[in-house]
C-alpha positions in Angstrom: -4.8 -15.5 12.1 -5.4 -13.0 15.6 -4.1 -9.4 14.9 -3.5 -6.6 17.1 -5.1 -3.0 16.2 -7.4 0.0 16.9 -10.8 -0.4 17.4 -12.4 3.5 17.1 -14.4 4.1 19.9 -15.2 7.7 21.4 -17.2 11.2 19.9 -17.8 12.3 17.0 -14.5 14.2 16.0 -13.2 13.1 19.8 -11.5 10.3 18.1 -10.5 7.5 21.1 -9.1 3.9 20.6 -8.7 0.0 22.1 -5.9 -2.0 21.5 -7.7 -5.3 20.9 -6.9 -8.3 20.1 -9.6 -9.8 17.3 -8.8 -12.4 14.0 -7.9 -10.6 11.1 -10.9 -11.7 9.1 -13.1 -10.2 11.2 -14.0 -6.2 10.9 -12.6 -3.8 13.7 -16.3 -1.7 14.0 -17.9 -5.0 14.1 -17.2 -5.6 17.9 -16.5 -8.7 17.6 -12.8 -8.9 20.2 -11.4 -11.6 22.0 -9.4 -9.2 24.5 -8.6 -5.6 25.3 -4.9 -5.1 25.7 -4.6 -0.8 26.2 -6.2 2.0 25.1 -4.9 4.8 23.4 -6.6 8.3 23.1 -4.5 10.9 20.0 -6.1 14.2 21.7 -4.2 13.5 25.0 -0.4 14.0 25.8 -0.3 10.4 27.8 1.6 7.7 26.5 -1.3 4.8 25.1 -1.9 2.4 28.0 -1.6 -1.0 27.1 -0.8 -4.1 29.1 2.5 -4.7 28.1 3.4 -8.1 29.7 0.0 -9.8 27.6 1.0 -8.2 24.5 4.8 -9.4 24.4 3.3 -12.8 25.1 1.3 -12.3 22.2 3.6 -11.5 20.1 5.8 -14.4 20.9 2.4 -17.2 20.6 2.3 -14.9 16.7 0.0 -12.3 16.7 0.3 -10.1 14.5 0.4 -6.0 14.9 -1.3 -3.2 12.8 1.3 -0.9 11.5 0.2 1.8 14.1 0.2 -0.8 17.0 3.3 -1.7 15.9 4.9 2.1 16.3 2.7 2.3 19.3 4.2 -0.5 20.8 7.9 0.9 20.3 7.1 4.3 21.7 6.8 2.4 25.0 9.5 -0.1 24.0 7.3 -3.4 24.5 9.0 -4.6 20.7 12.7 -3.1 20.0 13.6 -1.9 16.0 12.1 1.1 13.7 8.8 2.7 13.4 7.1 1.5 10.5 5.8 4.1 8.0 1.9 4.4 7.8 0.8 7.3 6.2 -0.5 7.4 2.8 2.1 7.2 -0.3 3.6 10.1 -0.9 4.1 10.3 -4.0 0.3 10.7 -4.6 0.2 13.3 -2.1 2.7 15.2 -3.4 1.5 14.9 -8.0 -0.3 17.7 -8.4 -3.2 18.1 -10.9 -1.0 19.3 -13.5 2.0 16.2 -13.3 -1.0 13.5 -13.7 -2.0 15.0 -16.8 1.1 15.4 -18.4 2.2 11.7 -17.6 -0.8 10.7 -18.9 0.3 12.4 -21.9 3.7 10.9 -22.1 2.1 7.5 -21.5 -0.8 7.7 -24.2 2.4 8.9 -26.8 4.6 6.4 -25.9 1.9 3.3 -26.0 1.3 5.7 -30.1 4.8 4.6 -30.5 5.4 1.4 -29.8 2.3 0.3 -31.7 3.6 2.5 -34.9 6.8 0.8 -34.4 4.4 -2.6 -34.5 3.0 -1.7 -37.2 5.8 -0.9 -39.3 7.4 -3.8 -38.1 4.8 -6.4 -39.4 4.5 -4.5 -42.5 7.7 -4.9 -43.6 7.4 -8.9 -42.3 4.4 -9.6 -44.7 5.9 -7.7 -47.4 6.7 -9.9 -51.1 10.4 -9.0 -52.1 10.3 -8.3 -56.1 12.0 -10.6 -58.3 15.3 -9.4 -59.3 15.7 -8.2 -63.2 18.9 -9.0 -64.8 21.1 -6.6 -65.9 22.3 -6.9 -69.0 18.6 -7.6 -70.2 15.7 -4.9 -71.7 12.1 -5.7 -70.8 
C-alpha cells in the first residue's frame, strides 16, 4: 500500500520535512520514496507547500495519508473533514506516578479477592457431605 507521509530533513534542532509518497513497508528514514509531493517547515509560520492536484489524484487512487499529513491536507483544504487526533494518549500523559501505583495496587487486590473466591468455591464443591443421623437413635 502506498502512503503519503513526512520524511525528516534538516539540521539538528531545526527540523523540516518532506511530504513523500512511499511504500508503507519502508521506513521513512530509509530514503526510499517514490515521489516528493511537498514540504513542510513547522518552525516557520508559512503553510506547507504541497502539490495539491497530485496529492488529490494519489488519494483518489488509493494512497493513504498519515495522521499528520492528513491534518496538513485538511488545513490546505485538499480534503474535507475534521482533523485526526495524532497526539500521544492523553490518559497516559495525565496520570501521575501516584495514580499509577494506586491503580496497580487496586488491580492486585482485585485479583487476590478473585483467587480467594475461587478457592472457596472449589473447596465447597469438593467437600463430602456428612451422612444424616436419625433423630431418635442414640449413638
